[in-house]
VOTORDO-941447 format. One record per residue (C-alpha): residue number from 1; residue in three letters; x, y, z. Coordinates in steps of 0.05 Angstrom, whole numbers. Layout:
BEGIN
(node NUM; "ALA"; (X; Y; Z)) ...
END
This chain:
BEGIN
(node 1; "MET"; (-870; 2837; 2196)) (node 2; "LEU"; (-923; 2883; 2224)) (node 3; "ASN"; (-878; 2905; 2281)) (node 4; "HIS"; (-823; 2923; 2231)) (node 5; "LEU"; (-871; 2962; 2187)) (node 6; "ARG"; (-899; 3000; 2246)) (node 7; "GLN"; (-828; 3020; 2268)) (node 8; "HIS"; (-795; 3032; 2201)) (node 9; "GLY"; (-851; 3049; 2152)) (node 10; "ASP"; (-859; 3023; 2080)) (node 11; "THR"; (-810; 2967; 2063)) (node 12; "SER"; (-796; 2925; 2002)) (node 13; "VAL"; (-808; 2850; 1997)) (node 14; "GLU"; (-734; 2837; 1988)) (node 15; "GLU"; (-716; 2878; 2050)) (node 16; "LEU"; (-768; 2841; 2092)) (node 17; "ALA"; (-742; 2774; 2069)) (node 18; "LYS"; (-672; 2794; 2088)) (node 19; "ILE"; (-692; 2820; 2157)) (node 20; "LEU"; (-737; 2761; 2174)) (node 21; "LEU"; (-690; 2709; 2145)) (node 22; "VAL"; (-742; 2677; 2100)) (node 23; "THR"; (-752; 2673; 2025)) (node 24; "ALA"; (-786; 2727; 1984)) (node 25; "GLN"; (-839; 2675; 1966)) (node 26; "THR"; (-856; 2666; 2040)) (node 27; "ILE"; (-860; 2741; 2049)) (node 28; "ARG"; (-907; 2749; 1989)) (node 29; "ARG"; (-952; 2694; 2017)) (node 30; "ASP"; (-955; 2727; 2085)) (node 31; "ILE"; (-968; 2794; 2053)) (node 32; "ARG"; (-1028; 2766; 2017)) (node 33; "GLU"; (-1057; 2739; 2082)) (node 34; "LEU"; (-1045; 2804; 2120)) (node 35; "GLU"; (-1073; 2844; 2062)) (node 36; "ASP"; (-1136; 2802; 2062)) (node 37; "ALA"; (-1143; 2818; 2137)) (node 38; "ARG"; (-1131; 2892; 2121)) (node 39; "LEU"; (-1071; 2895; 2167)) (node 40; "LEU"; (-1024; 2920; 2114)) (node 41; "ALA"; (-1028; 2950; 2044)) (node 42; "ARG"; (-987; 2943; 1981)) (node 43; "TYR"; (-955; 3006; 1953)) (node 44; "HIS"; (-910; 3017; 1893)) (node 45; "GLY"; (-846; 2980; 1908)) (node 46; "GLY"; (-867; 2952; 1975)) (node 47; "VAL"; (-917; 2945; 2032)) (node 48; "GLY"; (-937; 2987; 2092)) (node 49; "ILE"; (-989; 2999; 2145)) (node 50; "PRO"; (-1057; 3015; 2114)) (node 51; "SER"; (-1098; 3078; 2117)) (node 52; "THR"; (-1110; 3113; 2183)) (node 53; "VAL"; (-1180; 3133; 2161)) (node 54; "GLN"; (-1219; 3068; 2166)) (node 55; "ASN"; (-1218; 3013; 2219)) (node 56; "ILE"; (-1214; 2939; 2204)) (node 57; "ASP"; (-1284; 2908; 2195)) (node 58; "TYR"; (-1317; 2886; 2260)) (node 59; "ASP"; (-1323; 2813; 2239)) (node 60; "GLN"; (-1248; 2810; 2226)) (node 61; "ARG"; (-1232; 2845; 2292)) (node 62; "GLN"; (-1274; 2794; 2330)) (node 63; "VAL"; (-1227; 2737; 2310)) (node 64; "MET"; (-1161; 2776; 2310)) (node 65; "ASN"; (-1120; 2760; 2373)) (node 66; "SER"; (-1182; 2728; 2403)) (node 67; "ASP"; (-1144; 2687; 2454)) (node 68; "ALA"; (-1106; 2749; 2478)) (node 69; "LYS"; (-1170; 2789; 2483)) (node 70; "GLN"; (-1204; 2734; 2524)) (node 71; "ARG"; (-1146; 2732; 2573)) (node 72; "ILE"; (-1146; 2808; 2578)) (node 73; "GLY"; (-1221; 2807; 2590)) (node 74; "GLN"; (-1215; 2754; 2645)) (node 75; "LEU"; (-1159; 2793; 2679)) (node 76; "ALA"; (-1196; 2859; 2678)) (node 77; "ALA"; (-1260; 2827; 2703)) (node 78; "ALA"; (-1222; 2794; 2760)) (node 79; "HIS"; (-1204; 2864; 2785)) (node 80; "VAL"; (-1277; 2886; 2786)) (node 81; "GLU"; (-1307; 2877; 2855)) (node 82; "HIS"; (-1378; 2856; 2864)) (node 83; "GLY"; (-1427; 2914; 2873)) (node 84; "ARG"; (-1387; 2963; 2830)) (node 85; "SER"; (-1415; 3011; 2778)) (node 86; "LEU"; (-1383; 3011; 2709)) (node 87; "ILE"; (-1385; 3044; 2641)) (node 88; "ILE"; (-1362; 2998; 2584)) (node 89; "ASN"; (-1351; 3027; 2515)) (node 90; "ILE"; (-1347; 3001; 2443)) (node 91; "GLY"; (-1297; 2947; 2424)) (node 92; "THR"; (-1284; 2873; 2416)) (node 93; "THR"; (-1238; 2871; 2477)) (node 94; "THR"; (-1289; 2907; 2522)) (node 95; "GLU"; (-1339; 2855; 2499)) (node 96; "GLU"; (-1292; 2801; 2525)) (node 97; "VAL"; (-1292; 2838; 2592)) (node 98; "SER"; (-1368; 2835; 2592)) (node 99; "LYS"; (-1367; 2759; 2580)) (node 100; "ALA"; (-1321; 2751; 2640)) (node 101; "LEU"; (-1369; 2792; 2683)) (node 102; "LEU"; (-1427; 2743; 2674)) (node 103; "HIS"; (-1420; 2715; 2745)) (node 104; "HIS"; (-1408; 2782; 2780)) (node 105; "LYS"; (-1460; 2802; 2831)) (node 106; "ALA"; (-1497; 2867; 2841)) (node 107; "ILE"; (-1461; 2905; 2786)) (node 108; "ARG"; (-1491; 2964; 2748)) (node 109; "VAL"; (-1465; 2974; 2677)) (node 110; "VAL"; (-1477; 3034; 2632)) (node 111; "THR"; (-1457; 3021; 2560)) (node 112; "ASN"; (-1460; 3050; 2490)) (node 113; "ASN"; (-1447; 2980; 2461)) (node 114; "LEU"; (-1508; 2938; 2444)) (node 115; "ASN"; (-1464; 2876; 2443)) (node 116; "VAL"; (-1443; 2889; 2514)) (node 117; "ALA"; (-1515; 2900; 2534)) (node 118; "SER"; (-1536; 2834; 2501)) (node 119; "ILE"; (-1480; 2795; 2535)) (node 120; "LEU"; (-1493; 2823; 2605)) (node 121; "SER"; (-1568; 2815; 2599)) (node 122; "ASN"; (-1553; 2741; 2614)) (node 123; "ASN"; (-1528; 2760; 2683)) (node 124; "GLU"; (-1588; 2764; 2729)) (node 125; "GLU"; (-1546; 2800; 2781)) (node 126; "ALA"; (-1528; 2856; 2733)) (node 127; "GLU"; (-1568; 2919; 2719)) (node 128; "VAL"; (-1553; 2942; 2649)) (node 129; "ILE"; (-1567; 3013; 2625)) (node 130; "VAL"; (-1562; 3027; 2550)) (node 131; "ALA"; (-1545; 3096; 2523)) (node 132; "GLY"; (-1588; 3130; 2472)) (node 133; "GLY"; (-1561; 3156; 2406)) (node 134; "LEU"; (-1544; 3134; 2336)) (node 135; "VAL"; (-1532; 3058; 2328)) (node 136; "ARG"; (-1475; 3042; 2280)) (node 137; "LYS"; (-1496; 2981; 2240)) (node 138; "ARG"; (-1425; 2955; 2230)) (node 139; "ASP"; (-1412; 2941; 2304)) (node 140; "ARG"; (-1476; 2959; 2342)) (node 141; "GLY"; (-1440; 3017; 2377)) (node 142; "ILE"; (-1481; 3078; 2398)) (node 143; "VAL"; (-1452; 3147; 2385)) (node 144; "GLY"; (-1473; 3220; 2378)) (node 145; "GLU"; (-1492; 3281; 2419)) (node 146; "ALA"; (-1549; 3245; 2453)) (node 147; "THR"; (-1500; 3191; 2476)) (node 148; "ILE"; (-1453; 3243; 2506)) (node 149; "ASP"; (-1511; 3276; 2543)) (node 150; "PHE"; (-1533; 3209; 2569)) (node 151; "MET"; (-1464; 3190; 2596)) (node 152; "ARG"; (-1460; 3256; 2633)) (node 153; "GLN"; (-1518; 3235; 2678)) (node 154; "PHE"; (-1473; 3184; 2713)) (node 155; "LYS"; (-1413; 3180; 2758)) (node 156; "VAL"; (-1387; 3109; 2761)) (node 157; "ASP"; (-1332; 3072; 2798)) (node 158; "VAL"; (-1296; 3048; 2735)) (node 159; "GLY"; (-1297; 3064; 2661)) (node 160; "ILE"; (-1271; 3007; 2619)) (node 161; "ILE"; (-1250; 3028; 2549)) (node 162; "GLY"; (-1217; 3001; 2487)) (node 163; "VAL"; (-1177; 3040; 2434)) (node 164; "SER"; (-1154; 3029; 2362)) (node 165; "GLY"; (-1082; 3051; 2370)) (node 166; "ILE"; (-1028; 3071; 2420)) (node 167; "GLU"; (-971; 3115; 2397)) (node 168; "ALA"; (-901; 3110; 2425)) (node 169; "ASP"; (-911; 3175; 2463)) (node 170; "GLY"; (-973; 3148; 2498)) (node 171; "THR"; (-1025; 3181; 2453)) (node 172; "LEU"; (-1089; 3141; 2448)) (node 173; "LEU"; (-1123; 3139; 2380)) (node 174; "ASP"; (-1188; 3118; 2348)) (node 175; "TYR"; (-1222; 3124; 2280)) (node 176; "ASP"; (-1290; 3155; 2292)) (node 177; "TYR"; (-1291; 3225; 2322)) (node 178; "ARG"; (-1362; 3213; 2347)) (node 179; "GLU"; (-1340; 3151; 2385)) (node 180; "VAL"; (-1280; 3190; 2412)) (node 181; "ARG"; (-1324; 3244; 2441)) (node 182; "VAL"; (-1367; 3193; 2477)) (node 183; "THR"; (-1305; 3159; 2505)) (node 184; "GLN"; (-1278; 3226; 2529)) (node 185; "ALA"; (-1344; 3236; 2566)) (node 186; "ILE"; (-1333; 3168; 2598)) (node 187; "PHE"; (-1265; 3192; 2623)) (node 188; "GLU"; (-1300; 3251; 2657)) (node 189; "GLN"; (-1354; 3208; 2689)) (node 190; "SER"; (-1309; 3153; 2716)) (node 191; "ARG"; (-1272; 3154; 2782)) (node 192; "GLU"; (-1222; 3106; 2751)) (node 193; "VAL"; (-1208; 3091; 2678)) (node 194; "TRP"; (-1183; 3023; 2656)) (node 195; "LEU"; (-1156; 3011; 2586)) (node 196; "VAL"; (-1160; 2941; 2555)) (node 197; "ALA"; (-1118; 2930; 2492)) (node 198; "ASP"; (-1074; 2876; 2463)) (node 199; "GLN"; (-1004; 2886; 2436)) (node 200; "SER"; (-1027; 2896; 2364)) (node 201; "LYS"; (-1052; 2966; 2383)) (node 202; "PHE"; (-981; 2992; 2394)) (node 203; "GLY"; (-957; 3031; 2334)) (node 204; "ARG"; (-1024; 3024; 2299)) (node 205; "HIS"; (-1044; 3090; 2270)) (node 206; "ALA"; (-1114; 3119; 2270)) (node 207; "LEU"; (-1141; 3187; 2252)) (node 208; "VAL"; (-1170; 3216; 2316)) (node 209; "ARG"; (-1135; 3232; 2381)) (node 210; "LEU"; (-1173; 3205; 2440)) (node 211; "GLY"; (-1127; 3224; 2498)) (node 212; "ASN"; (-1063; 3201; 2531)) (node 213; "ILE"; (-1041; 3141; 2572)) (node 214; "ALA"; (-1032; 3190; 2630)) (node 215; "GLN"; (-1108; 3192; 2636)) (node 216; "ILE"; (-1110; 3117; 2649)) (node 217; "ASP"; (-1107; 3086; 2718)) (node 218; "LYS"; (-1099; 3012; 2698)) (node 219; "PHE"; (-1077; 2982; 2632)) (node 220; "PHE"; (-1095; 2909; 2618)) (node 221; "THR"; (-1056; 2877; 2561)) (node 222; "ASP"; (-1027; 2810; 2539)) (node 223; "ALA"; (-952; 2825; 2537)) (node 224; "PRO"; (-902; 2874; 2567)) (node 225; "VAL"; (-904; 2945; 2540)) (node 226; "PRO"; (-858; 2951; 2478)) (node 227; "PRO"; (-792; 2986; 2490)) (node 228; "GLN"; (-810; 3045; 2444)) (node 229; "ALA"; (-870; 3062; 2488)) (node 230; "LEU"; (-842; 3043; 2556)) (node 231; "ALA"; (-817; 3113; 2574)) (node 232; "ALA"; (-886; 3144; 2564)) (node 233; "PHE"; (-918; 3090; 2607)) (node 234; "GLU"; (-868; 3097; 2663)) (node 235; "LYS"; (-876; 3173; 2662)) (node 236; "SER"; (-952; 3167; 2666)) (node 237; "GLY"; (-950; 3122; 2727)) (node 238; "VAL"; (-1005; 3077; 2698)) (node 239; "GLU"; (-1010; 3008; 2729)) (node 240; "VAL"; (-995; 2956; 2676)) (node 241; "LEU"; (-1026; 2887; 2685)) (node 242; "VAL"; (-1006; 2832; 2637)) (node 243; "ALA"; (-1051; 2771; 2625)) (node 244; "ASP"; (-1011; 2708; 2619)) (node 245; "ALA"; (-1033; 2643; 2587)) (node 246; "ALA"; (-1061; 2616; 2653)) (node 247; "ARG"; (-1136; 2621; 2663)) (node 248; "THR"; (-1156; 2680; 2706)) (node 249; "GLY"; (-1208; 2664; 2759)) (node 250; "ASP"; (-1269; 2703; 2781)) (node 251; "VAL"; (-1270; 2751; 2839)) (node 252; "ASP"; (-1283; 2716; 2906)) 
END
């Protein structure tokens, strides 16, 4: 249902039932569940993708696609060599990367995410450096001019970032312009940039343009790139790595 709405826009209940070969009653039940999760919104005569202005609540994002995010996190961490320097930004998927880094040795991590800092503080082999700035209460992310200035002090091996949306043309999107400015600074201060995002981010609209997939070196996800975005990914030359259902091991 969500994929259809992302591709075709607002659609009536009757049309969705016809396309998905289920009853209107089933569609209405699913709409209620998706509306409660703030993944879609009811409009006069139908339903559609909700506002581009405000992100889904952090608590809800933590449980959404949690298995996919864990697999993505494990796969990305498996590509991090011991002794590397990293910047990890705000996001529930980047937090899963951090959990998968708990046994990495001699890594140095700069972050504007207090959740990431808390997770990696349990790794005695990791040095964790926390950015200064304004702490957002809703997700413990750190943003603002002080955060940007702080990030510009470093030049790391890999910047690991998450995003809120990926357009078909490869545009990367987020909701908070302050967070976007920090992430753009991370781009500048990283020798490589890795994007971690599950398939739900494709076609999901957000207000602020972060950048383009062409600025990414590696993209870690949970399924092949959708056909509508494939041309942009192929043109960019970004390396796409798909996490399958098998458990991804640690780096040797």
